C-alpha beads as a LAMMPS data file, in Angstrom:
LAMMPS data file: protein, C-alpha beads

323 atoms
322 bonds

1 atom types
1 bond types

-500.0 500.0 xlo xhi
-500.0 500.0 ylo yhi
-500.0 500.0 zlo zhi

Masses

1 110.0

Atoms # bond

1 1 1 0.000 0.000 0.000
2 1 1 3.062 2.213 0.253
3 1 1 3.439 5.195 -2.080
4 1 1 6.967 5.592 -3.510
5 1 1 7.001 9.291 -2.665
6 1 1 6.570 8.580 1.046
7 1 1 8.421 6.032 3.220
8 1 1 5.230 4.971 5.028
9 1 1 1.485 5.172 4.477
10 1 1 0.588 6.809 7.776
11 1 1 2.298 8.970 10.355
12 1 1 0.447 9.081 13.674
13 1 1 1.367 12.075 15.836
14 1 1 0.473 11.904 19.523
15 1 1 1.178 15.007 21.642
16 1 1 1.037 14.213 25.341
17 1 1 1.523 15.556 28.828
18 1 1 1.537 13.186 31.822
19 1 1 -0.195 10.230 30.150
20 1 1 2.053 7.339 31.191
21 1 1 -0.880 5.061 32.099
22 1 1 -2.623 5.268 28.743
23 1 1 0.384 5.025 26.401
24 1 1 0.890 1.201 26.352
25 1 1 -2.815 0.621 25.695
26 1 1 -2.902 3.296 22.985
27 1 1 0.174 1.888 21.246
28 1 1 -1.223 -1.662 21.272
29 1 1 -4.479 -0.363 19.811
30 1 1 -2.689 1.542 17.039
31 1 1 -0.526 -1.500 16.197
32 1 1 -3.579 -3.741 15.928
33 1 1 -5.371 -1.354 13.557
34 1 1 -2.296 -0.886 11.364
35 1 1 -1.544 -4.604 11.133
36 1 1 -5.176 -5.543 10.431
37 1 1 -5.289 -3.089 7.512
38 1 1 -1.811 -3.708 6.143
39 1 1 -0.597 -0.126 6.619
40 1 1 3.060 0.799 6.859
41 1 1 3.308 3.416 9.587
42 1 1 5.219 5.385 12.151
43 1 1 4.024 6.701 15.507
44 1 1 5.592 9.929 16.758
45 1 1 5.053 10.630 20.453
46 1 1 5.802 14.228 21.413
47 1 1 6.322 14.427 25.162
48 1 1 5.433 17.982 26.155
49 1 1 7.566 18.224 29.288
50 1 1 5.742 15.530 31.276
51 1 1 6.607 15.296 34.945
52 1 1 5.547 11.650 35.327
53 1 1 7.091 8.581 33.695
54 1 1 5.694 9.184 30.206
55 1 1 9.094 9.498 28.533
56 1 1 10.319 6.248 30.065
57 1 1 7.234 4.499 28.671
58 1 1 7.894 5.966 25.216
59 1 1 11.509 4.774 25.336
60 1 1 10.280 1.286 26.155
61 1 1 7.761 1.340 23.287
62 1 1 10.466 2.496 20.864
63 1 1 12.746 -0.363 21.905
64 1 1 10.054 -2.951 21.232
65 1 1 8.771 -1.438 17.966
66 1 1 10.992 0.269 15.388
67 1 1 7.966 2.172 14.075
68 1 1 7.779 4.177 17.306
69 1 1 9.655 7.468 17.556
70 1 1 9.691 10.027 20.338
71 1 1 10.529 13.650 20.978
72 1 1 10.748 15.066 24.496
73 1 1 10.616 18.769 25.338
74 1 1 12.679 20.018 28.249
75 1 1 9.597 21.778 29.674
76 1 1 5.887 22.123 28.959
77 1 1 5.359 24.314 25.880
78 1 1 1.790 23.405 24.917
79 1 1 -0.055 21.361 22.332
80 1 1 0.649 23.611 19.344
81 1 1 4.464 23.405 19.625
82 1 1 4.139 19.631 20.105
83 1 1 2.053 19.290 16.934
84 1 1 4.389 21.579 14.998
85 1 1 7.363 19.414 15.962
86 1 1 5.509 16.259 14.980
87 1 1 4.480 17.767 11.640
88 1 1 8.076 18.596 10.786
89 1 1 9.150 15.002 11.444
90 1 1 6.221 13.180 9.788
91 1 1 7.088 11.295 6.583
92 1 1 3.824 9.439 5.968
93 1 1 1.564 9.960 2.964
94 1 1 -1.254 10.713 5.405
95 1 1 -0.702 12.299 8.805
96 1 1 -3.075 11.443 11.658
97 1 1 -3.157 13.363 14.929
98 1 1 -4.806 12.066 18.067
99 1 1 -4.724 12.700 21.791
100 1 1 -2.994 10.297 24.144
101 1 1 -5.811 9.992 26.675
102 1 1 -7.656 7.170 24.810
103 1 1 -10.632 9.440 24.094
104 1 1 -9.763 9.265 20.375
105 1 1 -10.252 5.854 18.767
106 1 1 -7.523 4.473 16.453
107 1 1 -10.287 2.416 14.807
108 1 1 -11.166 5.598 12.891
109 1 1 -7.786 5.617 11.114
110 1 1 -8.652 3.428 8.078
111 1 1 -11.652 5.558 7.081
112 1 1 -9.753 8.791 7.653
113 1 1 -6.961 7.443 5.441
114 1 1 -9.473 6.532 2.722
115 1 1 -11.082 9.985 2.798
116 1 1 -7.691 11.603 2.212
117 1 1 -6.365 9.199 -0.429
118 1 1 -9.587 8.263 -2.251
119 1 1 -12.028 11.134 -1.696
120 1 1 -9.382 13.784 -2.311
121 1 1 -9.647 15.760 0.923
122 1 1 -6.705 17.847 2.087
123 1 1 -7.829 17.668 5.707
124 1 1 -10.493 15.671 7.524
125 1 1 -11.501 16.754 11.021
126 1 1 -13.202 14.488 13.504
127 1 1 -16.579 15.355 14.984
128 1 1 -17.472 13.887 18.348
129 1 1 -21.251 13.913 18.010
130 1 1 -21.793 12.189 21.330
131 1 1 -19.421 13.552 23.932
132 1 1 -18.663 12.250 27.394
133 1 1 -17.777 15.664 28.794
134 1 1 -19.545 17.749 31.475
135 1 1 -21.910 20.568 30.434
136 1 1 -19.347 23.099 31.645
137 1 1 -17.209 21.977 28.718
138 1 1 -19.743 21.046 26.022
139 1 1 -21.796 24.285 26.081
140 1 1 -18.798 26.649 25.732
141 1 1 -17.461 24.302 23.038
142 1 1 -20.648 24.681 20.983
143 1 1 -20.487 28.486 21.238
144 1 1 -16.796 28.448 20.374
145 1 1 -17.326 26.292 17.284
146 1 1 -20.264 28.398 16.091
147 1 1 -18.082 31.511 16.254
148 1 1 -15.196 29.748 14.504
149 1 1 -17.478 28.640 11.643
150 1 1 -18.756 32.171 11.175
151 1 1 -15.347 33.835 11.208
152 1 1 -13.433 31.215 9.201
153 1 1 -16.112 30.585 6.589
154 1 1 -15.650 26.809 7.036
155 1 1 -19.306 26.032 7.630
156 1 1 -19.168 22.238 7.330
157 1 1 -17.140 21.651 10.512
158 1 1 -18.861 21.086 13.836
159 1 1 -15.730 20.626 15.951
160 1 1 -12.625 22.647 15.056
161 1 1 -10.690 21.511 18.108
162 1 1 -11.145 17.744 17.828
163 1 1 -7.747 16.152 18.371
164 1 1 -8.454 13.396 15.839
165 1 1 -7.643 14.730 12.376
166 1 1 -6.167 13.462 9.111
167 1 1 -4.055 15.487 6.708
168 1 1 -2.429 15.124 3.359
169 1 1 1.314 15.284 4.064
170 1 1 1.659 18.427 1.983
171 1 1 -0.752 20.259 4.308
172 1 1 1.266 19.788 7.500
173 1 1 4.441 20.888 5.729
174 1 1 2.872 24.191 4.659
175 1 1 1.195 25.389 7.843
176 1 1 2.797 26.743 10.996
177 1 1 1.108 25.824 14.267
178 1 1 2.230 28.123 17.082
179 1 1 0.960 29.534 20.368
180 1 1 -2.438 27.891 20.858
181 1 1 -3.361 27.846 17.169
182 1 1 -3.940 24.075 17.151
183 1 1 -7.599 24.935 17.737
184 1 1 -7.735 26.499 14.289
185 1 1 -5.705 24.158 12.121
186 1 1 -8.539 23.919 9.533
187 1 1 -8.518 27.727 9.315
188 1 1 -4.713 27.757 8.975
189 1 1 -4.990 25.180 6.199
190 1 1 -7.633 27.226 4.409
191 1 1 -5.471 30.361 4.609
192 1 1 -2.610 28.328 3.121
193 1 1 -4.769 27.393 0.122
194 1 1 -5.920 23.912 1.182
195 1 1 -9.676 24.264 0.824
196 1 1 -10.795 20.638 0.468
197 1 1 -11.725 20.261 4.124
198 1 1 -14.064 17.508 5.271
199 1 1 -15.481 16.076 8.452
200 1 1 -16.087 12.610 9.839
201 1 1 -18.245 11.689 12.800
202 1 1 -15.990 9.821 15.232
203 1 1 -16.491 7.866 18.422
204 1 1 -15.671 9.672 21.650
205 1 1 -14.700 7.693 24.716
206 1 1 -14.726 8.787 28.311
207 1 1 -11.310 9.499 29.805
208 1 1 -9.939 6.306 31.320
209 1 1 -6.879 7.573 33.187
210 1 1 -5.880 10.848 34.812
211 1 1 -7.697 14.129 34.339
212 1 1 -8.031 16.777 31.663
213 1 1 -5.162 19.238 31.250
214 1 1 -7.293 22.093 29.920
215 1 1 -9.269 24.689 31.865
216 1 1 -11.970 27.197 30.963
217 1 1 -9.331 29.831 30.211
218 1 1 -8.780 28.123 26.846
219 1 1 -12.115 29.488 25.629
220 1 1 -11.107 33.074 26.369
221 1 1 -7.709 32.552 24.763
222 1 1 -9.383 30.766 21.885
223 1 1 -11.473 33.794 20.934
224 1 1 -8.411 36.046 21.073
225 1 1 -6.477 33.652 18.840
226 1 1 -9.406 33.538 16.411
227 1 1 -9.415 37.330 16.177
228 1 1 -5.655 37.244 15.519
229 1 1 -6.044 34.649 12.769
230 1 1 -8.870 36.568 11.114
231 1 1 -6.915 39.819 11.131
232 1 1 -3.594 38.379 9.927
233 1 1 -5.345 36.318 7.267
234 1 1 -7.232 39.330 5.932
235 1 1 -4.791 42.197 6.499
236 1 1 -1.445 40.541 7.294
237 1 1 0.123 41.553 3.967
238 1 1 -1.839 44.780 3.509
239 1 1 -2.131 46.497 6.916
240 1 1 -2.807 49.895 5.337
241 1 1 -6.125 48.576 4.026
242 1 1 -7.311 48.293 7.622
243 1 1 -5.465 50.949 9.621
244 1 1 -5.293 53.447 6.770
245 1 1 -9.000 53.199 5.983
246 1 1 -10.087 53.364 9.622
247 1 1 -7.657 56.201 10.346
248 1 1 -8.796 58.200 7.311
249 1 1 -12.459 57.836 8.258
250 1 1 -11.805 58.967 11.843
251 1 1 -9.736 61.945 10.682
252 1 1 -12.338 63.036 8.118
253 1 1 -15.207 62.736 10.599
254 1 1 -13.221 64.683 13.203
255 1 1 -12.333 67.378 10.656
256 1 1 -15.956 67.722 9.524
257 1 1 -17.063 68.002 13.158
258 1 1 -14.486 70.775 13.819
259 1 1 -15.712 72.665 10.768
260 1 1 -19.319 72.349 11.967
261 1 1 -18.406 73.641 15.442
262 1 1 -16.554 76.609 13.940
263 1 1 -19.299 77.324 11.401
264 1 1 -21.915 77.261 14.169
265 1 1 -20.014 79.940 16.083
266 1 1 -19.600 82.120 12.961
267 1 1 -23.296 81.812 12.179
268 1 1 -24.190 82.815 15.738
269 1 1 -21.889 85.843 15.511
270 1 1 -23.372 86.866 12.166
271 1 1 -26.947 86.474 13.445
272 1 1 -26.169 88.467 16.572
273 1 1 -26.977 85.580 18.876
274 1 1 -25.038 84.732 22.022
275 1 1 -22.166 82.331 21.387
276 1 1 -19.387 80.524 23.247
277 1 1 -15.755 80.061 22.474
278 1 1 -15.023 77.037 20.305
279 1 1 -12.826 75.685 23.086
280 1 1 -15.804 75.751 25.459
281 1 1 -17.607 73.124 23.385
282 1 1 -17.000 69.439 24.304
283 1 1 -17.570 68.570 20.648
284 1 1 -14.397 70.449 19.741
285 1 1 -12.290 68.166 21.945
286 1 1 -14.071 65.036 20.710
287 1 1 -13.395 66.138 17.135
288 1 1 -9.758 66.879 17.926
289 1 1 -9.354 63.478 19.588
290 1 1 -10.879 61.783 16.544
291 1 1 -8.426 63.560 14.238
292 1 1 -5.442 62.617 16.427
293 1 1 -6.500 58.964 16.651
294 1 1 -7.143 58.892 12.914
295 1 1 -3.643 60.221 12.239
296 1 1 -2.113 57.627 14.563
297 1 1 -4.031 54.770 12.950
298 1 1 -2.976 55.946 9.488
299 1 1 0.664 56.071 10.578
300 1 1 0.308 52.589 12.099
301 1 1 -0.837 51.286 8.720
302 1 1 2.036 53.090 7.015
303 1 1 4.582 51.565 9.384
304 1 1 2.978 48.161 8.874
305 1 1 3.409 48.556 5.103
306 1 1 7.085 49.414 5.567
307 1 1 7.576 46.270 7.663
308 1 1 5.815 44.100 5.085
309 1 1 7.816 45.612 2.210
310 1 1 11.071 44.839 4.014
311 1 1 10.065 41.253 4.830
312 1 1 12.225 38.647 3.101
313 1 1 9.092 36.516 2.564
314 1 1 6.902 39.176 0.963
315 1 1 7.064 37.473 -2.444
316 1 1 6.983 33.841 -1.358
317 1 1 3.973 32.082 -2.880
318 1 1 2.929 28.454 -2.670
319 1 1 3.053 26.921 -6.168
320 1 1 0.867 23.847 -6.563
321 1 1 2.240 22.631 -9.915
322 1 1 4.615 23.800 -12.595
323 1 1 5.377 22.545 -16.112

Bonds

1 1 1 2
2 1 2 3
3 1 3 4
4 1 4 5
5 1 5 6
6 1 6 7
7 1 7 8
8 1 8 9
9 1 9 10
10 1 10 11
11 1 11 12
12 1 12 13
13 1 13 14
14 1 14 15
15 1 15 16
16 1 16 17
17 1 17 18
18 1 18 19
19 1 19 20
20 1 20 21
21 1 21 22
22 1 22 23
23 1 23 24
24 1 24 25
25 1 25 26
26 1 26 27
27 1 27 28
28 1 28 29
29 1 29 30
30 1 30 31
31 1 31 32
32 1 32 33
33 1 33 34
34 1 34 35
35 1 35 36
36 1 36 37
37 1 37 38
38 1 38 39
39 1 39 40
40 1 40 41
41 1 41 42
42 1 42 43
43 1 43 44
44 1 44 45
45 1 45 46
46 1 46 47
47 1 47 48
48 1 48 49
49 1 49 50
50 1 50 51
51 1 51 52
52 1 52 53
53 1 53 54
54 1 54 55
55 1 55 56
56 1 56 57
57 1 57 58
58 1 58 59
59 1 59 60
60 1 60 61
61 1 61 62
62 1 62 63
63 1 63 64
64 1 64 65
65 1 65 66
66 1 66 67
67 1 67 68
68 1 68 69
69 1 69 70
70 1 70 71
71 1 71 72
72 1 72 73
73 1 73 74
74 1 74 75
75 1 75 76
76 1 76 77
77 1 77 78
78 1 78 79
79 1 79 80
80 1 80 81
81 1 81 82
82 1 82 83
83 1 83 84
84 1 84 85
85 1 85 86
86 1 86 87
87 1 87 88
88 1 88 89
89 1 89 90
90 1 90 91
91 1 91 92
92 1 92 93
93 1 93 94
94 1 94 95
95 1 95 96
96 1 96 97
97 1 97 98
98 1 98 99
99 1 99 100
100 1 100 101
101 1 101 102
102 1 102 103
103 1 103 104
104 1 104 105
105 1 105 106
106 1 106 107
107 1 107 108
108 1 108 109
109 1 109 110
110 1 110 111
111 1 111 112
112 1 112 113
113 1 113 114
114 1 114 115
115 1 115 116
116 1 116 117
117 1 117 118
118 1 118 119
119 1 119 120
120 1 120 121
121 1 121 122
122 1 122 123
123 1 123 124
124 1 124 125
125 1 125 126
126 1 126 127
127 1 127 128
128 1 128 129
129 1 129 130
130 1 130 131
131 1 131 132
132 1 132 133
133 1 133 134
134 1 134 135
135 1 135 136
136 1 136 137
137 1 137 138
138 1 138 139
139 1 139 140
140 1 140 141
141 1 141 142
142 1 142 143
143 1 143 144
144 1 144 145
145 1 145 146
146 1 146 147
147 1 147 148
148 1 148 149
149 1 149 150
150 1 150 151
151 1 151 152
152 1 152 153
153 1 153 154
154 1 154 155
155 1 155 156
156 1 156 157
157 1 157 158
158 1 158 159
159 1 159 160
160 1 160 161
161 1 161 162
162 1 162 163
163 1 163 164
164 1 164 165
165 1 165 166
166 1 166 167
167 1 167 168
168 1 168 169
169 1 169 170
170 1 170 171
171 1 171 172
172 1 172 173
173 1 173 174
174 1 174 175
175 1 175 176
176 1 176 177
177 1 177 178
178 1 178 179
179 1 179 180
180 1 180 181
181 1 181 182
182 1 182 183
183 1 183 184
184 1 184 185
185 1 185 186
186 1 186 187
187 1 187 188
188 1 188 189
189 1 189 190
190 1 190 191
191 1 191 192
192 1 192 193
193 1 193 194
194 1 194 195
195 1 195 196
196 1 196 197
197 1 197 198
198 1 198 199
199 1 199 200
200 1 200 201
201 1 201 202
202 1 202 203
203 1 203 204
204 1 204 205
205 1 205 206
206 1 206 207
207 1 207 208
208 1 208 209
209 1 209 210
210 1 210 211
211 1 211 212
212 1 212 213
213 1 213 214
214 1 214 215
215 1 215 216
216 1 216 217
217 1 217 218
218 1 218 219
219 1 219 220
220 1 220 221
221 1 221 222
222 1 222 223
223 1 223 224
224 1 224 225
225 1 225 226
226 1 226 227
227 1 227 228
228 1 228 229
229 1 229 230
230 1 230 231
231 1 231 232
232 1 232 233
233 1 233 234
234 1 234 235
235 1 235 236
236 1 236 237
237 1 237 238
238 1 238 239
239 1 239 240
240 1 240 241
241 1 241 242
242 1 242 243
243 1 243 244
244 1 244 245
245 1 245 246
246 1 246 247
247 1 247 248
248 1 248 249
249 1 249 250
250 1 250 251
251 1 251 252
252 1 252 253
253 1 253 254
254 1 254 255
255 1 255 256
256 1 256 257
257 1 257 258
258 1 258 259
259 1 259 260
260 1 260 261
261 1 261 262
262 1 262 263
263 1 263 264
264 1 264 265
265 1 265 266
266 1 266 267
267 1 267 268
268 1 268 269
269 1 269 270
270 1 270 271
271 1 271 272
272 1 272 273
273 1 273 274
274 1 274 275
275 1 275 276
276 1 276 277
277 1 277 278
278 1 278 279
279 1 279 280
280 1 280 281
281 1 281 282
282 1 282 283
283 1 283 284
284 1 284 285
285 1 285 286
286 1 286 287
287 1 287 288
288 1 288 289
289 1 289 290
290 1 290 291
291 1 291 292
292 1 292 293
293 1 293 294
294 1 294 295
295 1 295 296
296 1 296 297
297 1 297 298
298 1 298 299
299 1 299 300
300 1 300 301
301 1 301 302
302 1 302 303
303 1 303 304
304 1 304 305
305 1 305 306
306 1 306 307
307 1 307 308
308 1 308 309
309 1 309 310
310 1 310 311
311 1 311 312
312 1 312 313
313 1 313 314
314 1 314 315
315 1 315 316
316 1 316 317
317 1 317 318
318 1 318 319
319 1 319 320
320 1 320 321
321 1 321 322
322 1 322 323
């Protein structure tokens, strides 16, 4: 089943933090699925600075199976850096990511592989229709995903943050996952030009060992990251289109307001009516503030353009094919 371009059919990337109890069971499960379906494979465990015996378990798995590889961070960096490291090392035709807590089922791998290789998807994201999570997690997740669909324009995904995903190898080599951007990998892929994004309903299992490593703060951070992605995707290479336009509008409105305030005083003087100094009007200061902010925003856009123009990557474009 191996494709000559890639050493193995499937690369499975498993980021983990303090999951020593689940790793042997997960590895045995992955091996069974791969052997039953005749896949050539590699499993890359990325130990994100675990403080338990996870790395020792990975070393033992690697000694007993040459398909197992491991990377261990010196400290805990987060899931995105772990995935980024795994993506750089993956050599499989199809790359599968899954969590190490046994909540993602390796039995989904064959169908995910087929959807990438046969159906032509660039990325397939899992959708845990029936979740075994408390309401404190499922309700914010639904709101989060609804917002992500609206902002990203990827309307066919129900669960952006599902750990179980499949990718064409080319996808993971052309996206950069940093910070906490693992929540928005489909959006990153879309911004990189990979628009064939699909979804598969997958089985979700209750956590068997340990406890979740994520708190409610991830939802707050998630919305901030989404705003960052939207802005950089839309205005990252043309900041003047945002700051310059907004700054110009604020300056023009402020200037018009100043003219109106001055004209009102002149009219009052001409008509012989009582009038106040322009500086006695609060509208004068609001108008002046608007003009100052508008100027600053315009200059921000200008500086952004200078930075973009001096970037060594300003004319790097992803070429799909060439003859």
